[in-house]
N, C-alpha and C positions, 0 to 999 in steps of 0.2 A: 559112637556116642559114649559119653562118660557114664560111669556108674550112676544109677538112679539113687538120689539121696533118700534116706529114711527121714520123713518129715512128720514129727509128732504134733498133731494139731490139738490134742486134748491132754494138756499137761499144765500143772498149776504151780504158782509161786505166791507166797504171801509177802508182806513187807513189814519191817520192824515198826515203822511209824503207824501203818495201818492196824497192826495187831494191838498196839498201844491205844489207838483211837477207839477200836471196837470194845476193848475192855472198859474204857472210860465212859463211852456213850452208847453202847449197844443195848444195855438193859432197859427194861426188864425182859424183852424178847430174847436177846442174845446174851448169853453169859458164858464164862470160861470156868470150868470145873475139872477136877481130877477124875480120871476113869482108869479102870484096870485094862491093860493091854498085854500082848505077848512080850513086849519089851519091859513090862513093869508099869508102874503108875505113870500116866501121861496126862498132860492138860488136853482138854477137848472143848471145842465150841459146841454149845447147846442152843437149840432153838425151841422155845416154848417148853423147856425142860427135857427135850429129847436130844441126846448127843448125836452129832452128824459129821464132825470133823475132828480127828485126833491131830494134835499139833506135833509135827516131827521136825528135827533140825534141818532136814533137807529142804523144807518149805521156805527157809530163810537164808540159804547159803548157795549162791550161784556157782562158786567154785566146786562145791560138792556135787551140785547138779550136773555140771559138765563132765566130771569124772564118772558119774553114774551113767550119763549118756554114752560115754566111751565104752563102758562095760557092757551096756545093753545093745550097742550097735546103732544108736540113734544119732543121726547127723545134725538135724536142726529141730529145735523145740520152739513152737509158737505158744508162749506161755500166757496164761490168763489167771486173773484173780477169781477164785471159786466163790460159791455162795457163802454168805449173803451179800457178797460184793460190797457196795457202798449204799445199800438200800435200807439203812437203819438210823440215819441221823437227820437233823434238820438241814436246811439249805446250806448253811455255812459248813457244818461238819461233813455232810456227804460230798460237797464240792471239794473240800480240802482233802478228804480221804481219797477221792478219785485222782486228784492232782499228785498226791504223794506216791500212790502206787504206780501211776503211769510214769512218773519221773524215775522211780527206782527201776522199772522195766526198761526205760530208755537207756539208763546208765548201764544196765546189764548188756543190752545189745551193743552199746559202744565198746564194752570190754570184750565181748565175744561176738564180733560182727559176722562171723561165718557160722555161728551156732545158735544164736538167740534171736527170735522175733517175738512180737507180743500183740495181744488183743487189748484195746483200750477199755478201761472201765469208765462209765459215765454216771452222773447222778440223775438217772432217768426220771425220778420223781419231780424234778425241777427242770422243765423242758428248756428254758432259756440257758440255764447254766450247763445242761447236758450238751446242747448244740455248741456252746462256746468251748467246752472241754474237748469235744470231738475235733474241732478245728485245731486246737492246740496239740492234741495227741497225734493227729495226722502229720502236722508239721514236725513233730518230734520223732516220727518214724513208725507209728503204729501200723500194723498190717490189717487190722480189722477191729471189730467190737465184740465184747462179751456181754451177755445179758442172762438173767436167770429165767426159769420157766414161769415164775410169777414175781412181780415186783411189789413187795410188801402186801401180798394177797390181792394185788390187782393184775388182771390178765393183760397180756402183751398187746392186744388189740384195743385196749381202752383208749378212747379219744385223747386222753391227756398225753399220750406218748406219740401222737401223730407228728409233731414237729421234729422229734428225734428220728423217727423212721424216715421222714422226708429228707432229712439231711444225710442219713446213711445211704439212702437210695441214690441221691445226687452224686455221691462219691463212689457208687457201685462197689460197696464193700462186702466182704464176708462177715457174717455174724454168727458166733457160736452160742447156741442156747444151752446153757448148763442148768440142770435142775437144782432146785432148792428143796427144803422141807415143804411138802405140799400143805395147803391150808387144811386144818383139821387134824394135825398130828396129835393134839391132846385127846380129843374124843376117840380117835382111832387107836390110842395107846401105843403110838409108835416109839415111845421110849423103851418099850420092852424089846429085847432081842435085837436092838439096833435096826429096827425095821425101816427106818428112814433110808439107810444105805442099802438094805436088802431089796426093797421094792418101792419105797416111797418116792425116791428120785425118779424111777422109771415112770411112775404114774404122773409126776409133775411134767416131765418132758412130753409124754404122750398126749396129755390133755392140752398142753400149750400148742403143740403143732397141729393137733386136730382142730382146735378152735381157729387157728390162723387160716387153715385151709377153708373151713366152712364160712368164715367171715369174709372171704374174698381178699385176704392179705396179698396173695401171690398174683392177683389180677391188678391190684393197686400198685404194687412195687415189683417192677420187672427187672430191676438191676441188683437186687440184694440176693446174696448167696447164703442160705441158711444152713448151718451145720448143727445137727442134732446129736447130742452125746449118747454114750452107752448103747451103741448100735441102733439109735433111733428110739430108745425106750422099747415099747411093744409095737411100734408102727409097722415093721415088716410083717408081723404076725397078724395084724388086724386091718391092714389096708383094704382087704376085700370086704370087711365088715363096714368100713367107712363108705365104700362104694355102694354096698347094699342099702345102707341107710339113705344115701343120696337118691337111690332109685325108689325107695319105698316110703320115706318120711318127708313130707313137704317142707318141714322146717330146715332140712339139710340142703335145700337148693334155693333158699331165699336169696342168697348173695352170690352164688356161683352157678354157672351154666354148663360146667364140665365135671365129670366125676372126680373125686379126690385123687384117685390114682394118676390122673393126668398131670398132677403137680409134682409127682415124684422126682422128675428130672431137675426140679428146682431146689431140691432138698438133699443135702449130703449127710450121711451117717458115718460114725467112726466104727472102729473095729474092737472097741472095748467090750468084748464078749469072752466068755471063759470056757467055751467048748468049741472044738473044731467044727462039729456039725452045725452049731448055731451060727458061727461065722460064715460058713458056706451057704447056709440057708438065707441069711440076711443079704449076702452079696447076690445070690440068685434072684431073690425077690426084688431088691431095691435097685439092682443094676451095677455092673462092675465099674462103670464110670462115675459112680456116685458114692463110693466108699473111700474113706480116708483112714490113714493110720492114726491111732491114738493109744495112750497107755494109762491115763489117769495117774501117772507119777506126780507127786510122791505120796499119795494117800496110801493108807495101810492095805487097801484092796487094789491099789494100782499094780500093774504087772507089765512093765516095759518088755522084759525079756520074754515072758510068756506070750504076750500079744504079738511080738515080732516073730516068735517061733511059729505061731499058728498062721500068720500071714505068709511066712516063708514056705509053708507047706502047701499053699495054694498053687494051682497051675499057672504057668505063664500064658498070656501076658497079665493076668489078673494080679499076680503077686507084685509086679512092678507098678501097676496102676495104684494099688492100695498103698504101697510103701511111699510113693512120692509123685508119680506122674500126675495123678488127679489133683494133688495139692498144689503142684506147680501151676496148674491152670486156674484153680480157685483163687490163689493169691497173686497170680501174675508174677511169680518169681521167675527169674531167668537162671538157667542151668549153666554154671561156669565150667570151664575146661577141667576143673578138679572135682566136679560132681557136687559142689555145694551151691546153695541158692543165694542170689542177691536180688535186691529190689530193682 
């Protein structure tokens, strides 16, 4: 068998036109301001006054991305637009923003057919337009869909999103759930100490997936493969608590008839964890067949080389499963004789 490719499922790119659009139309919620970084003053995207994404040149340059992939030892990147995605405009602006970012990612895949794959961004707030964009993106070569843990402060099981989930389920697609600034960043003073990145993101992911489980999402949608970023938030640590609440709290079993842990095999987590023991714990709790490689490149706390180093320190066959075997199954990629993946 050929070498198992390293497939990075949690890695981001912006687009020049998307960045221009959010600066023009994202306010007052989303604004771009200068912040201090280790590289010196940098532009950063702020949500409700709290910075949550520093803008680096690597986010807009696919040539530089591929060079950095080579340095880190990453074979294939499944790129996605991070939060706040396209969830900040009216119908026309959000639909246009989705189209331009998807088109740019399609162009990148054409330039680097053995290195780049992509998750489609959709204007989820406008269901008809989102379903139409999904069909266009799939025709253009998208490998799945990206969504944030909340969409403009609406939870993912809100009935307004049902047509979008129905369409995704029909196509049996993977969906990566990336957190955004959680509702309440102002009252919680998350502008201090960059707390959105430190733990706000993890809260957003954990709340989103927990709600989906209790709401019966995984009973309604049997064909969707959910990917939860940043090691699943805190889910590996609290899944037993979710089960205990199911046993003891009537509200937790209104819509499901099996404990939350029974849905774990339907949810994939990435390896964006920054300690070896945390990585090993998450893999042990969540299951070696349900962990994928991720790096969070090119964010300032992304760590492609470090994440891969920690994964490489795992015992076989877990190492190969996390690096690429699990992703090959999730995305239905085919392994070529050269160890790269094709559709």
